[in-house]
C-alpha positions in Angstrom: 17.4 -2.0 11.8 15.1 -4.4 9.9 11.5 -4.0 8.7 8.9 -6.5 8.0 6.4 -5.0 5.4 2.6 -6.4 4.8 0.7 -5.4 1.8 -2.6 -6.8 0.8 -1.9 -7.7 -2.6 0.8 -8.1 -5.2 1.2 -5.1 -7.3 1.1 -2.7 -4.2 4.6 -4.9 -3.5 5.4 -4.6 -6.6 5.1 -0.8 -6.4 6.9 -0.8 -3.0 9.6 -2.6 -4.6 10.9 0.3 -6.2 9.6 3.2 -3.8 11.4 1.9 -0.7 14.9 2.1 -1.6 13.9 5.9 -2.3 12.8 6.4 1.2 15.4 3.8 3.0 18.1 4.0 0.8 19.8 0.8 -0.7 18.8 -2.5 0.7 21.5 -3.1 3.3 22.9 0.2 3.6 22.1 0.3 6.7 18.4 -0.9 6.8 17.0 -4.6 5.3 13.3 -5.2 5.1 11.4 -8.4 3.7 7.8 -7.4 2.0 5.3 -10.1 2.4 1.8 -9.8 0.0 -1.4 -11.2 0.2 -4.4 -12.2 -1.8 -6.8 -9.6 -0.6 -7.6 -7.3 2.8 -10.4 -9.3 4.3 -11.3 -8.2 7.9 -10.0 -7.8 11.0 -11.5 -10.6 13.4 -13.3 -10.0 16.5 -10.6 -11.4 18.7 -6.7 -11.8 18.5 -6.7 -15.7 18.3 -8.9 -15.5 15.4 -9.3 -18.7 12.9 -8.3 -17.9 9.7 -7.0 -20.6 7.4 -3.0 -19.2 6.6 -2.7 -20.8 3.7 -5.8 -18.4 2.0 -3.0 -15.1 2.7 -5.7 -13.0 3.5 -4.0 -9.7 5.3 -6.6 -8.2 8.0 -7.7 -11.9 8.5 -3.9 -13.3 9.5 -3.1 -10.4 10.8 -3.2 -10.9 14.7 -1.3 -14.1 14.4 1.2 -12.3 12.1 1.9 -9.5 14.6 2.0 -11.6 17.6 4.5 -13.6 15.8 6.6 -10.7 14.9 6.3 -9.6 18.5 8.0 -12.6 19.8 10.8 -12.5 17.3 14.3 -11.3 17.9 15.8 -8.8 14.8 12.8 -7.7 14.0 12.8 -3.8 14.7 9.6 -2.5 13.0 6.4 -4.0 11.1 5.0 -1.4 8.5 1.4 -2.8 7.3 0.5 -0.7 4.0 -3.4 -1.0 3.4 -6.3 0.7 1.1 -9.2 2.4 2.8 -11.5 1.4 -0.2 -15.1 2.9 1.4 -14.1 2.9 5.1 -13.4 5.7 7.3 -10.1 6.4 7.5 -9.6 7.6 11.2 -12.1 4.5 12.2 -9.9 2.2 10.1 -6.9 3.4 11.8 -8.0 3.2 15.4 -9.2 -0.5 14.9 -6.0 -1.4 13.3 -4.0 0.4 16.1 -6.0 -1.2 18.6 -5.7 -4.9 17.3 -1.7 -3.9 17.6 -2.0 -2.8 21.2 -3.3 -5.9 22.2 -0.7 -7.9 21.3 1.7 -9.1 24.0 4.2 -8.6 23.2 3.4 -6.0 20.7 6.1 -5.2 17.3 6.4 -1.3 16.8 4.1 -1.3 14.1 3.4 1.4 11.6 0.2 1.6 9.8 0.1 3.0 6.6 -3.2 3.5 4.6 -3.7 5.0 0.3 -7.4 6.5 0.1 -9.0 5.0 -1.3 -6.7 2.7 -3.3 -2.8 2.4 -4.1 -3.7 4.0 -7.1 -4.0 7.6 -5.5 -0.1 7.6 -4.9 0.0 7.3 -9.1 -2.1 10.2 -9.7 -0.4 12.2 -6.9 2.5 12.4 -8.9 1.2 13.8 -12.2 4.5 14.4 -13.9 5.4 10.3 -13.3 2.1 9.3 -14.5 2.4 11.3 -17.9 6.0 10.3 -18.2 4.9 6.9 -18.5 1.5 7.2 -20.1 2.0 10.4 -22.5 -1.4 9.6 -24.0 -2.9 10.1 -20.7 -6.3 11.9 -20.9 -5.9 15.1 -19.5 -9.5 16.1 -18.9 -10.0 12.9 -17.0 -6.8 13.2 -14.6 -8.1 17.1 -13.9 -11.5 15.7 -12.6 -9.6 13.9 -9.7 -9.6 15.5 -6.4 -6.2 14.0 -4.5 -7.1 11.1 -2.0 -10.8 11.4 -2.8 -13.3 8.1 -2.6 -14.2 8.2 -5.9 -13.3 4.7 -7.6 -9.6 6.0 -8.2 -8.9 2.7 -9.9 -11.4 3.3 -12.8 -10.4 6.5 -13.0 -6.8 6.0 -13.7 -8.1 3.4 -16.1 -10.2 5.6 -17.8 -7.8 8.4 -18.2 -4.8 5.5 -19.4 -6.3 2.3 -21.0 -7.7 1.9 -24.4 -11.3 1.6 -23.7 -11.2 2.9 -19.8 -12.1 0.9 -16.9 -15.2 -0.6 -18.7 -13.0 -2.6 -21.0 -11.4 -3.6 -18.2 -14.4 -5.2 -16.1 -15.9 -6.4 -19.1 -12.7 -8.9 -19.7 -12.7 -9.7 -16.2 -10.2 -11.6 -14.1 -7.2 -11.7 -14.6 -6.7 -8.3 -16.4 -7.7 -6.0 -13.5 -4.8 -7.6 -11.9 -2.6 -7.2 -14.5 -3.1 -3.9 -15.3 -2.5 -2.7 -11.8 0.8 -4.5 -12.4 1.6 -2.8 -15.5 1.0 0.8 -13.4 3.4 0.1 -10.6 5.9 -1.1 -13.1 5.7 1.8 -15.8 4.9 4.6 -13.0 6.3 3.4 -9.8 9.7 3.5 -11.2 9.3 7.2 -12.1 7.8 8.3 -8.8 9.8 11.0 -7.1 8.8 10.6 -3.1 9.0 14.8 -2.2 7.0 15.7 -5.1 4.0 14.1 -4.4 1.2 15.3 -3.6 -1.1 12.3 -2.1 -1.3 13.2 1.0 -1.6 9.6 2.4 1.2 9.0 0.3 2.9 11.8 2.3 2.0 10.0 5.5 3.9 6.9 4.2 7.1 8.6 3.1 7.2 10.4 5.8 6.9 7.3 8.9 8.9 5.6 7.2 11.6 8.6 7.0 10.8 8.6 10.8 11.4 5.4 11.7 14.6 4.9 10.4 15.7 8.8 11.9 14.2 6.8 15.1 16.7 4.1 14.9 20.0 5.8 14.8 
């Protein structure tokens, strides 16, 4: 099957580039996918027509237009949308996303998957991969983490592995936060073992993708 995958930023895309073959098999054998990263999450528009500027590449702002386009496009078997929940209610956010997709005619086969609170929860869900990538990671910081909790997740990971912690990253300002998140994707991502990951939200991504392609057989 062919899948279109939408993710809210380029560091998330970098992570999924190495994770997807572990879940779907080698590209083209037999499944294929296209990845599309955006420049932020934005907000779900109040109507399906929307008026967002496509050039700004803000994912939720563009999502109604994108889903309706995919629904009309032959050869696209599924669309997977990967988002951080940030401070949103997971249940409410997912219901809003599903309602948006249901309002598209025709609607593509759409799978929404949410990282709780941020995609960094997925790195923290595989402690072995994380400490293999960062052998000097601070165990006392990592031990404070409650998996998939709303706790300023990327900051906690930064406090564990980055010199000076999240305070140093924030003091330096942009583009350092984005660069650090790319580094995590590049260093930890290839070491992640999907079946070892204890993050519930990563498990839903893993199981959802496997189920998606199994149903296509």
